[in-house]
N, C-alpha and C positions, 0 to 999 in steps of 0.2 A: 857477267847478268846475260840472260838471254834472250834474242830479241823477238818477236811478235807473234812470228810463223812456229819459234819453238816452241810455245808455254806447251804446256800438256795438257789443258782444258780447253774446255768450250769459251766463245767472244760471244759478248751482247753488244750488238750497237744500235747508235742512238743516232739520228741526224736533225738538224736544225736549216731551217730553207726560212731566207727574209730578204727583200727587195730594198736595195738602197735608193737616199734618197735621188739618185740619179735614173732609178725605174731598174736596175741592173738585178737580174736576180742570182740568190747565193745560195753554195750549200755549206754547212760542217760537218761533216762524219766521225767519229766517235766511237773505238773500241773501248769497251770494259772488260774487263776479264780480275781469276784471281791468279794470286801472282805467291809462291813460297819456291822456299831453297830445296835440293831436294834430301836433303838430308835431314829435316824440319816442314814437314809436311802441314803440323797443326801451327805454325807458326806463318797463315797467310795474313794478304792485308790486299784491299780491291785495289785496281789500277786503272789507270787509262789515258790512253794516247790516242791526240788526234790526227784522224788519217787524212784527212786531207777537206780544205779548205776552196771553195771550186764559184766561178760563176757558173750557173746553168743555163746551156743553147735553150732559148724560148721562154719557156713559162716555169712556174710550180704546177704540172699537171704530176701527174702518178709516172706517168710512162718519163719522163726526163727525171723526176727524182732518180725512178728505179734507176733507168741507164747510169746515172754518176753514180750511184750507192756502190752498185754491180762494177763500177768501171775503178771507182774507188781500195776496195775490198779484194776484187783479181790482182791490183799493182802484187798489192801485199801478200799475194796468194793466200788468203784462208780463207776461203769461200767455204773449205769442208768444214772449217771448225766456228765457222754463225749460226747458234742458233735462235735468234729474236732480234729485233729490232724494235724500237718505242721511236714515233718523233715527237717532239718538243712542241707546243704549239703556249699560243700567248691566249 
């Protein structure tokens, strides 16, 4: 099986921010992608991988949230593969 860096297609990112009962802000970053074996391209499946679950430094501002997402995506070396992101809100 290949690593997320090695998948041939693009990756979409979702993220969800919330505050704990202790008032600490957290962010989960998840990658979503289509996977298939090279010799069976029509036998694909949608997969996901949680890339990060981390405390946000500061509040849930756009700048702080973006900084965490960019850091997590960069750690995995997949910046060039990310084509979209969706925030989950309640």
